[in-house]
C-alpha positions as CSV (number, residue, x, y, z in Angstrom):
1,X,-2.8,4.1,-8.6
2,X,0.8,5.7,-7.8
3,X,0.4,8.5,-10.6
4,X,-3.3,9.3,-9.6
5,X,-2.3,9.5,-6.1
6,X,0.7,12.1,-7.0
7,X,-1.8,14.1,-8.8
8,X,-4.2,14.1,-6.1
9,X,-1.7,15.4,-3.8
10,X,-0.8,18.2,-6.2
11,X,-4.3,19.1,-6.9
12,X,-6.2,18.6,-3.8
13,X,-4.4,21.1,-1.8
14,X,-4.6,23.9,-4.7
15,X,-8.3,22.9,-5.3
16,X,-9.1,23.4,-1.3
17,X,-7.1,26.6,-1.3
18,X,-8.6,28.4,-4.2
19,X,-12.3,27.3,-3.5
20,X,-12.6,26.8,0.6
21,X,-9.6,28.8,1.5
22,X,-11.2,29.0,5.2
23,X,-11.0,25.3,5.8
24,X,-7.4,24.6,4.1
25,X,-5.8,24.8,7.3
26,X,-8.5,22.4,9.2
27,X,-8.2,19.8,6.3
28,X,-4.8,19.8,5.5
29,X,-3.6,17.1,7.9
30,X,-5.9,14.7,6.4
31,X,-5.4,15.7,3.0
32,X,-2.4,12.7,2.3
33,X,-5.1,10.1,4.4
34,X,-7.9,11.1,2.4
35,X,-6.3,10.9,-1.1
36,X,-4.6,7.8,-0.5
37,X,-7.9,6.1,1.0
38,X,-10.0,7.3,-2.2
39,X,-7.4,6.2,-4.5
40,X,-7.0,2.6,-3.3
41,X,-10.6,2.4,-3.0
42,X,-11.1,3.2,-6.9
43,X,-7.6,1.4,-7.7
44,X,-9.4,-2.1,-5.9
45,X,-12.8,-1.6,-7.6
46,X,-10.7,-1.4,-11.4
47,X,-8.4,-4.0,-10.2
48,X,-11.6,-6.2,-8.9
49,X,-12.8,-5.9,-12.7
50,X,-9.8,-7.7,-14.3
51,X,-9.6,-10.3,-11.3
52,X,-13.3,-11.6,-12.1
53,X,-12.8,-12.4,-15.4
54,X,-11.2,-15.4,-14.4
55,X,-12.7,-16.1,-10.9
56,X,-16.3,-16.8,-9.9
57,X,-18.9,-13.9,-9.3
58,X,-19.3,-15.3,-5.7
59,X,-15.9,-14.0,-4.9
60,X,-16.9,-10.3,-5.7
61,X,-20.0,-10.7,-3.1
62,X,-17.8,-12.4,-0.5
63,X,-15.5,-9.8,-0.5
64,X,-17.6,-7.1,-0.9
65,X,-19.4,-7.9,2.3
66,X,-16.1,-8.5,4.1
67,X,-15.1,-5.0,3.1
68,X,-18.3,-3.5,4.3
69,X,-18.4,-5.2,7.6
70,X,-14.7,-4.2,8.2
71,X,-15.5,-0.4,7.1
72,X,-18.2,-0.4,9.3
73,X,-16.7,-1.6,12.5
74,X,-13.4,0.7,11.6
75,X,-15.1,3.5,11.0
76,X,-17.3,3.3,14.2
77,X,-14.4,2.8,16.5
78,X,-11.9,5.0,15.0
79,X,-14.4,8.1,14.4
80,X,-15.5,7.7,18.1
81,X,-11.8,7.7,19.1
82,X,-10.4,10.2,17.2
83,X,-13.1,11.9,15.1
84,X,-12.7,13.0,11.4
85,X,-9.1,12.0,11.1
86,X,-10.1,8.3,12.7
87,X,-13.0,7.8,9.9
88,X,-10.5,9.0,7.3
89,X,-7.8,6.4,8.3
90,X,-10.5,3.5,8.9
91,X,-11.4,4.3,5.0
92,X,-7.9,3.9,4.2
93,X,-7.3,0.8,6.3
94,X,-10.6,-0.9,5.0
95,X,-9.4,-0.1,1.2
96,X,-5.8,-1.3,1.9
97,X,-7.2,-4.6,3.1
98,X,-9.5,-4.6,0.1
99,X,-7.0,-4.2,-2.4
100,X,-4.5,-6.7,-0.8
101,X,-7.4,-9.2,-0.8
102,X,-7.9,-8.6,-4.3
103,X,-4.5,-9.1,-5.2
104,X,-4.2,-12.1,-3.2
105,X,-7.2,-13.8,-4.8
106,X,-6.1,-12.8,-8.3
107,X,-2.4,-14.1,-7.9
108,X,-4.0,-17.4,-6.1
109,X,-6.5,-18.0,-9.2
110,X,-4.0,-17.5,-11.9
111,X,-1.7,-19.5,-10.2
112,X,-4.5,-22.4,-10.2
113,X,-5.5,-21.3,-13.8
114,X,-1.9,-21.6,-15.2
115,X,-1.7,-25.3,-13.3
116,X,-4.5,-26.6,-14.6
117,X,-3.8,-25.3,-18.4
118,X,0.0,-26.7,-18.0
119,X,-1.9,-30.2,-16.7
120,X,-4.4,-30.5,-19.8
């Protein structure tokens, strides 16, 4: 995720400057927020695939619904307050929370699995 984020930090400004030069100055302040939000969103999806190999599928529904509610609330509130930058920050915050939730779930379930294997 860190390597991909670093690549987007180089590639996005170049891409926008080459193909959307007129918008470059407008979107430049939010490029880092957008890139990090999208990278964390994608990272959480792939991380979730690993975690789901040793957890129940119901966890996916629970965390996805919670993420949907959180992103909905944050985008409504923050977009109303600060426009596009607020929307981008809301997506970043919601995706960061989802990554943290998946990591916590994975660590918790892995520790429980390890404890059960040792006790058997």
